[in-house]
BABAVEX-295329 format. One record per residue (C-alpha): x, y, z. Coordinates in pm, 1 decimal, always signed. Example, Ala and Ser with C-alpha at 12.3 -4.5 7.8 and 13.67 -1.06 7.14 Angstrom:
// BABAVEX-295329
<px:+1230.0 py:-450.0 pz:+780.0>
<px:+1367.0 py:-106.0 pz:+714.0>
//
This chain:
// BABAVEX-295329
<px:-664.7 py:+2249.3 pz:+522.3>
<px:-737.7 py:+1922.9 pz:+701.6>
<px:-520.4 py:+1628.5 pz:+593.2>
<px:-615.0 py:+1266.6 pz:+658.7>
<px:-379.1 py:+974.0 pz:+710.6>
<px:-507.1 py:+621.1 pz:+655.3>
<px:-187.0 py:+436.2 pz:+553.4>
<px:-156.2 py:+322.0 pz:+913.9>
<px:-379.7 py:+436.2 pz:+1201.7>
<px:-660.1 py:+672.5 pz:+1096.1>
<px:-555.4 py:+1029.6 pz:+1184.7>
<px:-636.9 py:+1385.6 pz:+1084.7>
<px:-410.9 py:+1691.1 pz:+1096.4>
<px:-443.9 py:+2063.1 pz:+1043.6>
<px:-125.8 py:+2271.0 pz:+1017.7>
<px:+80.2 py:+1985.1 pz:+1168.9>
<px:-152.1 py:+1966.0 pz:+1470.7>
<px:-324.7 py:+1631.8 pz:+1522.0>
<px:-700.7 py:+1662.2 pz:+1560.0>
<px:-888.4 py:+1479.0 pz:+1832.9>
<px:-1119.1 py:+1242.4 pz:+1644.4>
<px:-1282.6 py:+1105.5 pz:+1958.2>
<px:-1340.2 py:+745.0 pz:+2057.4>
<px:-1317.8 py:+429.3 pz:+1850.2>
<px:-1677.1 py:+437.0 pz:+1720.7>
<px:-1654.0 py:+801.7 pz:+1616.7>
<px:-1325.3 py:+736.7 pz:+1435.4>
<px:-1489.2 py:+435.5 pz:+1271.3>
<px:-1755.8 py:+666.2 pz:+1124.4>
<px:-1481.6 py:+883.6 pz:+973.8>
<px:-1287.6 py:+579.9 pz:+848.9>
<px:-1598.9 py:+435.4 pz:+683.7>
<px:-1654.1 py:+760.7 pz:+495.8>
<px:-1287.1 py:+774.5 pz:+390.7>
<px:-1307.2 py:+417.8 pz:+259.0>
<px:-1589.1 py:+534.4 pz:+30.0>
<px:-1343.4 py:+771.0 pz:-146.5>
<px:-1584.4 py:+1063.6 pz:-177.1>
<px:-1895.0 py:+859.6 pz:-256.8>
<px:-2213.6 py:+894.1 pz:-54.8>
<px:-2259.4 py:+630.6 pz:+216.8>
<px:-2628.3 py:+578.1 pz:+301.5>
<px:-2726.2 py:+604.7 pz:+666.4>
<px:-2848.2 py:+243.1 pz:+670.8>
<px:-2509.5 py:+123.6 pz:+541.5>
<px:-2325.7 py:+317.5 pz:+812.1>
<px:-2551.1 py:+175.3 pz:+1081.4>
<px:-2519.6 py:-186.7 pz:+977.1>
<px:-2147.0 py:-161.3 pz:+906.5>
<px:-2057.6 py:+1.2 pz:+1238.4>
<px:-2314.6 py:-142.6 pz:+1479.9>
<px:-2422.1 py:-498.0 pz:+1557.0>
<px:-2733.6 py:-617.4 pz:+1379.8>
<px:-2926.9 py:-614.5 pz:+1707.7>
<px:-2842.1 py:-251.3 pz:+1787.0>
<px:-2822.9 py:-92.1 pz:+1441.5>
<px:-3192.1 py:+3.7 pz:+1423.8>
<px:-3172.2 py:+215.8 pz:+1737.3>
<px:-2833.9 py:+371.4 pz:+1667.9>
<px:-2936.2 py:+649.3 pz:+1428.1>
<px:-2936.8 py:+918.0 pz:+1695.0>
<px:-2590.0 py:+804.3 pz:+1804.3>
<px:-2467.2 py:+826.9 pz:+1444.4>
<px:-2597.1 py:+1183.6 pz:+1418.0>
<px:-2411.5 py:+1275.7 pz:+1736.9>
<px:-2085.8 py:+1136.4 pz:+1594.3>
<px:-2138.9 py:+1322.3 pz:+1265.2>
<px:-2204.4 py:+1646.5 pz:+1452.5>
<px:-1890.4 py:+1605.7 pz:+1664.7>
<px:-1675.5 py:+1524.7 pz:+1361.8>
<px:-1803.0 py:+1835.4 pz:+1185.4>
<px:-1704.0 py:+2052.4 pz:+1480.0>
<px:-1355.5 py:+1900.6 pz:+1475.4>
<px:-1301.4 py:+1906.6 pz:+1097.6>
<px:-1463.4 py:+2244.8 pz:+1023.9>
<px:-1420.9 py:+2454.8 pz:+1338.7>
<px:-1444.8 py:+2782.3 pz:+1148.0>
<px:-1779.8 py:+2707.0 pz:+986.1>
<px:-2045.4 py:+2963.6 pz:+1085.9>
<px:-2326.0 py:+2824.5 pz:+1296.1>
<px:-2593.5 py:+2702.8 pz:+1058.0>
<px:-2365.6 py:+2751.9 pz:+755.3>
<px:-2329.6 py:+2485.2 pz:+486.2>
<px:-2089.8 py:+2197.6 pz:+542.3>
<px:-1820.2 py:+2173.0 pz:+277.3>
<px:-1620.7 py:+1876.2 pz:+402.7>
<px:-1849.5 py:+1628.9 pz:+578.8>
<px:-2171.8 py:+1680.3 pz:+387.4>
<px:-2522.2 py:+1540.4 pz:+396.9>
<px:-2643.1 py:+1418.5 pz:+58.5>
<px:-2993.2 py:+1273.3 pz:+21.2>
<px:-3014.0 py:+997.0 pz:+284.2>
<px:-2644.9 py:+964.2 pz:+358.4>
<px:-2312.8 py:+1134.4 pz:+425.6>
<px:-1995.1 py:+1190.1 pz:+225.3>
<px:-1648.4 py:+1336.7 pz:+276.3>
<px:-1564.7 py:+1583.8 pz:+0.4>
<px:-1184.3 py:+1590.1 pz:-3.2>
<px:-925.0 py:+1682.5 pz:-262.3>
<px:-660.8 py:+1417.8 pz:-349.5>
<px:-390.0 py:+1609.4 pz:-161.2>
<px:-591.0 py:+1583.1 pz:+160.4>
<px:-569.4 py:+1201.9 pz:+195.3>
<px:-236.7 py:+1018.7 pz:+200.7>
<px:-387.8 py:+714.2 pz:+25.7>
<px:-511.6 py:+926.7 pz:-264.9>
<px:-175.2 py:+1104.3 pz:-285.1>
<px:-3.3 py:+764.0 pz:-282.4>
<px:-213.0 py:+646.5 pz:-577.7>
<px:-139.6 py:+963.4 pz:-772.9>
<px:+235.2 py:+923.1 pz:-721.9>
<px:+234.6 py:+554.7 pz:-822.8>
<px:+29.7 py:+633.4 pz:-1132.3>
<px:+263.2 py:+918.7 pz:-1228.2>
<px:+565.9 py:+692.9 pz:-1175.5>
<px:+417.8 py:+437.8 pz:-1414.3>
<px:+375.9 py:+708.5 pz:-1677.1>
<px:+739.0 py:+817.3 pz:-1635.2>
<px:+855.8 py:+457.6 pz:-1673.2>
<px:+660.6 py:+423.2 pz:-1996.3>
<px:+829.0 py:+742.2 pz:-2119.9>
<px:+1174.2 py:+603.6 pz:-2037.4>
<px:+1236.3 py:+838.8 pz:-1744.8>
<px:+1326.8 py:+611.5 pz:-1448.3>
<px:+1482.8 py:+896.1 pz:-1248.2>
<px:+1153.1 py:+1086.3 pz:-1220.6>
<px:+965.6 py:+762.5 pz:-1159.4>
<px:+1198.4 py:+667.7 pz:-874.6>
<px:+1157.6 py:+1005.4 pz:-703.2>
<px:+781.1 py:+966.2 pz:-701.6>
<px:+790.7 py:+607.2 pz:-585.1>
<px:+1018.2 py:+693.5 pz:-294.2>
<px:+781.1 py:+969.7 pz:-193.2>
<px:+482.8 py:+735.8 pz:-227.9>
<px:+635.2 py:+454.3 pz:-23.5>
<px:+742.7 py:+704.4 pz:+241.8>
<px:+376.6 py:+782.2 pz:+314.5>
<px:+320.1 py:+434.0 pz:+460.0>
<px:+316.5 py:+391.9 pz:+839.3>
<px:+174.6 py:+40.0 pz:+867.8>
<px:-136.4 py:-152.8 pz:+767.8>
<px:-393.0 py:+76.8 pz:+603.7>
<px:-682.7 py:+162.7 pz:+835.6>
<px:-501.1 py:-43.7 pz:+1098.0>
<px:-760.6 py:+32.0 pz:+1367.1>
<px:-1031.6 py:-124.2 pz:+1149.5>
<px:-844.7 py:-352.7 pz:+908.3>
<px:-1031.4 py:-658.8 pz:+1038.4>
<px:-1372.7 py:-507.2 pz:+965.2>
<px:-1557.7 py:-640.3 pz:+662.1>
<px:-1630.4 py:-290.9 pz:+528.3>
<px:-1257.6 py:-205.2 pz:+525.3>
<px:-1121.4 py:-535.2 pz:+393.6>
<px:-1148.8 py:-465.7 pz:+20.0>
<px:-988.4 py:-120.5 pz:+47.7>
<px:-707.6 py:-249.5 pz:+270.8>
<px:-633.1 py:-528.3 pz:+21.6>
<px:-643.0 py:-287.1 pz:-272.6>
<px:-396.6 py:-45.3 pz:-113.6>
<px:-168.3 py:-330.5 pz:-2.7>
<px:-158.8 py:-466.3 pz:-357.1>
<px:-80.4 py:-121.1 pz:-494.7>
<px:+207.7 py:-91.6 pz:-248.3>
<px:+354.4 py:-416.7 pz:-381.8>
<px:+329.9 py:-274.4 pz:-733.3>
<px:+510.9 py:+36.8 pz:-611.9>
<px:+788.4 py:-172.5 pz:-455.4>
<px:+832.5 py:-368.7 pz:-778.4>
<px:+843.5 py:-50.5 pz:-985.1>
<px:+1092.1 py:+102.0 pz:-742.7>
<px:+1319.1 py:-199.8 pz:-790.6>
<px:+1270.5 py:-172.8 pz:-1167.0>
<px:+1391.7 py:+188.3 pz:-1160.9>
<px:+1697.7 py:+83.5 pz:-961.9>
<px:+1793.4 py:-170.2 pz:-1228.2>
<px:+1728.9 py:+78.2 pz:-1508.8>
<px:+1949.1 py:+336.0 pz:-1336.8>
<px:+2243.4 py:+97.4 pz:-1303.8>
<px:+2209.4 py:+14.0 pz:-933.5>
<px:+2169.5 py:-366.8 pz:-930.9>
<px:+2385.8 py:-424.2 pz:-621.4>
<px:+2174.0 py:-182.6 pz:-418.5>
<px:+1847.9 py:-323.9 pz:-556.6>
<px:+1907.2 py:-699.0 pz:-512.4>
<px:+1870.7 py:-701.3 pz:-128.2>
<px:+1530.1 py:-532.2 pz:-153.4>
<px:+1421.7 py:-784.6 pz:-415.4>
<px:+1538.8 py:-1075.7 pz:-201.0>
<px:+1321.6 py:-945.2 pz:+81.8>
<px:+1028.6 py:-891.3 pz:-155.5>
<px:+1041.7 py:-1244.2 pz:-301.4>
<px:+1071.3 py:-1391.5 pz:+47.9>
<px:+763.2 py:-1202.2 pz:+166.3>
<px:+561.8 py:-1265.5 pz:-151.6>
<px:+702.6 py:-1576.0 pz:-321.2>
<px:+411.1 py:-1616.9 pz:-565.3>
<px:+463.2 py:-1282.2 pz:-740.9>
<px:+653.4 py:-1360.0 pz:-1061.2>
<px:+752.8 py:-999.1 pz:-1129.6>
<px:+964.4 py:-994.8 pz:-814.9>
<px:+1149.2 py:-1308.6 pz:-923.5>
<px:+1203.6 py:-1168.3 pz:-1274.1>
<px:+1356.9 py:-849.5 pz:-1135.1>
<px:+1570.3 py:-1047.5 pz:-888.5>
<px:+1704.9 py:-1273.1 pz:-1163.3>
<px:+1784.9 py:-970.5 pz:-1379.3>
<px:+1948.1 py:-793.9 pz:-1085.4>
<px:+2172.9 py:-1091.2 pz:-1010.3>
<px:+2273.3 py:-1113.3 pz:-1376.6>
<px:+2366.6 py:-744.6 pz:-1394.7>
<px:+2576.6 py:-792.9 pz:-1080.6>
<px:+2774.1 py:-1059.7 pz:-1268.2>
<px:+2614.7 py:-1340.0 pz:-1063.7>
<px:+2475.5 py:-1560.2 pz:-1338.3>
<px:+2465.5 py:-1868.7 pz:-1117.6>
<px:+2261.0 py:-1688.4 pz:-851.9>
<px:+2028.7 py:-1554.8 pz:-1121.9>
<px:+1955.6 py:-1905.6 pz:-1253.8>
<px:+1919.8 py:-2040.6 pz:-899.8>
<px:+1662.7 py:-1773.0 pz:-818.3>
<px:+1457.2 py:-1855.2 pz:-1127.5>
<px:+1469.6 py:-2228.0 pz:-1048.9>
<px:+1358.7 py:-2154.5 pz:-694.2>
<px:+1065.2 py:-1958.3 pz:-834.6>
<px:+976.8 py:-2251.3 pz:-1061.6>
<px:+980.8 py:-2491.1 pz:-765.5>
<px:+763.1 py:-2263.8 pz:-546.7>
<px:+505.5 py:-2211.7 pz:-820.3>
<px:+486.8 py:-2583.8 pz:-886.9>
<px:+459.4 py:-2680.1 pz:-519.8>
<px:+212.2 py:-2407.3 pz:-418.0>
<px:-1.7 py:-2365.3 pz:-729.8>
<px:+84.9 py:-2658.7 pz:-956.3>
<px:+178.0 py:-2426.0 pz:-1245.8>
<px:+485.0 py:-2347.0 pz:-1453.4>
<px:+644.6 py:-1998.8 pz:-1462.4>
<px:+490.8 py:-1748.7 pz:-1700.4>
<px:+639.7 py:-1629.0 pz:-2029.8>
<px:+844.4 py:-1347.5 pz:-1872.1>
<px:+1032.1 py:-1580.7 pz:-1635.8>
<px:+1085.0 py:-1844.0 pz:-1903.8>
<px:+1223.9 py:-1585.4 pz:-2145.0>
<px:+1457.3 py:-1442.1 pz:-1882.0>
<px:+1595.2 py:-1786.9 pz:-1801.9>
<px:+1651.3 py:-1854.7 pz:-2171.9>
<px:+1820.6 py:-1515.7 pz:-2222.1>
<px:+2052.2 py:-1572.0 pz:-1925.1>
<px:+2158.6 py:-1912.2 pz:-2053.6>
<px:+2228.1 py:-1753.2 pz:-2393.7>
<px:+2390.0 py:-1444.3 pz:-2234.1>
<px:+2164.2 py:-1230.0 pz:-2451.8>
<px:+2279.6 py:-870.5 pz:-2513.8>
<px:+1919.9 py:-763.7 pz:-2439.3>
<px:+1989.9 py:-816.1 pz:-2069.4>
<px:+2260.8 py:-552.2 pz:-2057.1>
<px:+2170.1 py:-208.6 pz:-1925.2>
<px:+2084.2 py:+36.1 pz:-2200.3>
<px:+2124.1 py:+409.6 pz:-2158.5>
<px:+1786.8 py:+565.2 pz:-2078.8>
<px:+1676.6 py:+848.4 pz:-2310.5>
<px:+1654.7 py:+1197.8 pz:-2176.9>
<px:+1323.3 py:+1277.3 pz:-2009.9>
<px:+1061.0 py:+1409.3 pz:-2249.3>
<px:+939.5 py:+1661.5 pz:-1990.8>
<px:+1104.4 py:+1859.9 pz:-1709.8>
<px:+1166.5 py:+1665.6 pz:-1390.5>
<px:+943.4 py:+1792.0 pz:-1111.3>
<px:+1035.8 py:+1667.0 pz:-768.0>
<px:+740.3 py:+1577.9 pz:-547.6>
<px:+688.2 py:+1782.3 pz:-233.6>
<px:+884.8 py:+1672.3 pz:+72.3>
<px:+618.1 py:+1767.6 pz:+324.3>
<px:+315.3 py:+1584.1 pz:+455.9>
<px:+55.4 py:+1704.7 pz:+520.5>
<px:+96.9 py:+1925.0 pz:+210.7>
<px:+102.0 py:+2299.6 pz:+248.4>
<px:-47.4 py:+2452.9 pz:-68.3>
<px:+14.5 py:+2817.3 pz:-141.1>
<px:-356.7 py:+2870.2 pz:-192.9>
<px:-649.7 py:+2679.4 pz:-42.8>
<px:-764.6 py:+2382.8 pz:-249.4>
<px:-1131.4 py:+2400.1 pz:-330.1>
<px:-1304.6 py:+2066.4 pz:-274.5>
<px:-1498.4 py:+1914.8 pz:-564.9>
<px:-1840.9 py:+2071.5 pz:-622.0>
<px:-2124.4 py:+1903.4 pz:-441.1>
<px:-2372.2 py:+1695.2 pz:-633.7>
<px:-2720.7 py:+1850.8 pz:-641.6>
<px:-2941.9 py:+1704.5 pz:-373.4>
<px:-3252.9 py:+1524.4 pz:-495.8>
<px:-3573.0 py:+1686.7 pz:-368.4>
<px:-3892.0 py:+1485.2 pz:-391.1>
<px:-4202.3 py:+1438.8 pz:-180.8>
<px:-4192.9 py:+1770.0 pz:+7.8>
<px:-4347.9 py:+2012.3 pz:-242.4>
<px:-4650.0 py:+2077.8 pz:-19.8>
<px:-4435.5 py:+2167.1 pz:+282.4>
<px:-4214.1 py:+2390.7 pz:+67.5>
<px:-4520.7 py:+2570.3 pz:-68.7>
<px:-4655.1 py:+2632.5 pz:+284.5>
<px:-4320.5 py:+2775.6 pz:+398.2>
<px:-4292.7 py:+2995.6 pz:+89.9>
<px:-4645.6 py:+3126.4 pz:+146.3>
<px:-4569.0 py:+3200.2 pz:+511.4>
<px:-4253.7 py:+3386.5 pz:+411.5>
<px:-4454.8 py:+3608.8 pz:+179.5>
<px:-4649.7 py:+3747.7 pz:+476.6>
<px:-4392.5 py:+4010.6 pz:+560.7>
<px:-4630.5 py:+4242.3 pz:+747.1>
<px:-4558.4 py:+4079.9 pz:+1081.3>
<px:-4304.4 py:+3857.2 pz:+1251.1>
<px:-4330.9 py:+3493.2 pz:+1140.1>
<px:-4195.3 py:+3171.5 pz:+1293.4>
<px:-4209.7 py:+2835.9 pz:+1114.0>
<px:-4128.6 py:+2513.4 pz:+1297.8>
<px:-4009.3 py:+2222.7 pz:+1085.3>
<px:-4025.9 py:+1895.5 pz:+1277.3>
<px:-3986.5 py:+1529.1 pz:+1190.5>
<px:-3801.8 py:+1211.9 pz:+1269.2>
<px:-3430.3 py:+1185.5 pz:+1200.1>
<px:-3356.5 py:+1137.8 pz:+832.7>
<px:-3697.5 py:+1265.9 pz:+717.0>
<px:-3538.2 py:+1540.8 pz:+506.4>
<px:-3569.8 py:+1850.7 pz:+724.5>
<px:-3229.3 py:+1989.6 pz:+629.4>
<px:-3285.6 py:+1932.8 pz:+257.1>
<px:-3625.0 py:+2103.5 pz:+278.3>
<px:-3475.6 py:+2410.4 pz:+447.9>
<px:-3194.0 py:+2426.8 pz:+194.0>
<px:-3453.1 py:+2434.5 pz:-83.6>
<px:-3637.4 py:+2712.4 pz:+98.8>
<px:-3312.7 py:+2903.6 pz:+145.9>
<px:-3243.9 py:+2880.7 pz:-227.3>
<px:-3588.1 py:+3010.8 pz:-316.7>
<px:-3577.8 py:+3299.7 pz:-72.4>
<px:-3222.9 py:+3396.5 pz:-173.1>
<px:-3339.9 py:+3404.8 pz:-533.1>
<px:-3619.8 py:+3641.0 pz:-427.7>
<px:-3372.5 py:+3882.1 pz:-272.1>
<px:-3389.1 py:+3773.8 pz:+91.8>
<px:-3079.7 py:+3822.2 pz:+306.7>
//
């Protein structure tokens, strides 16, 4: 099973062996398809995203070469002429059909989502295990080779934001598990790096308080108030205001409460990446390809195939992207249904 890494430089591995993805432009084609998260990317979009406007119109043959090379690298065992199951052609575009366990970014999202569910169920221990696994997948800026490209910007920002959420939740689990002294240094670094995120300041204030440092807790909240006023011209939100009020009143609500027992068995996430499943993971089923405008050609081929008394050769020709492959797949389906081998 091929595994893709995008939480850093774009890489692909099979059985711990790194695959040679070729030069920068060829890797950009793969990265653009990974950014689409399984959706079809039209050929025109690929051309204008990856080539300059002046050269995009003449780059279609180059794109097909890159797609062909990537297929040989990603599916070396595919029989010649056999269907592609990973990098597929759909209508007038291409898509990567991957399972969540094949892409570190998708695995990261699954782990963060599962951690949030465990937190809601009052199970910080299971949540922390998943968050540590999720954060351990990061190796740098997502899609770092292409992070400055317009087509990658939204996905890079989305993953970066989700990582901040994971860091905040990880700190939250530390406080819930009675580890404020170990958690406060991470929160100090987080609020320094991202001073406008109020959740980080709330957790830092609570961490200081549970360390018995009430003065530091109030100082942190006042520093947050000053930064928000200077940078955005706003007052702290309700959560920060309530925490400050509770600290001044030494509210019992701020003390650590014993977490209830987990409502489901704790399952530790796998410690290996890329994952090694016991059985191959089947990719999602392909969407049916639309087939329009080639009924006459299909009828001629079907008629020619019916003349089985002598050897027949049919040549299907056309410009790139005209639908030759889709036409032949339709023919293959019809002949297979008629009993052809």
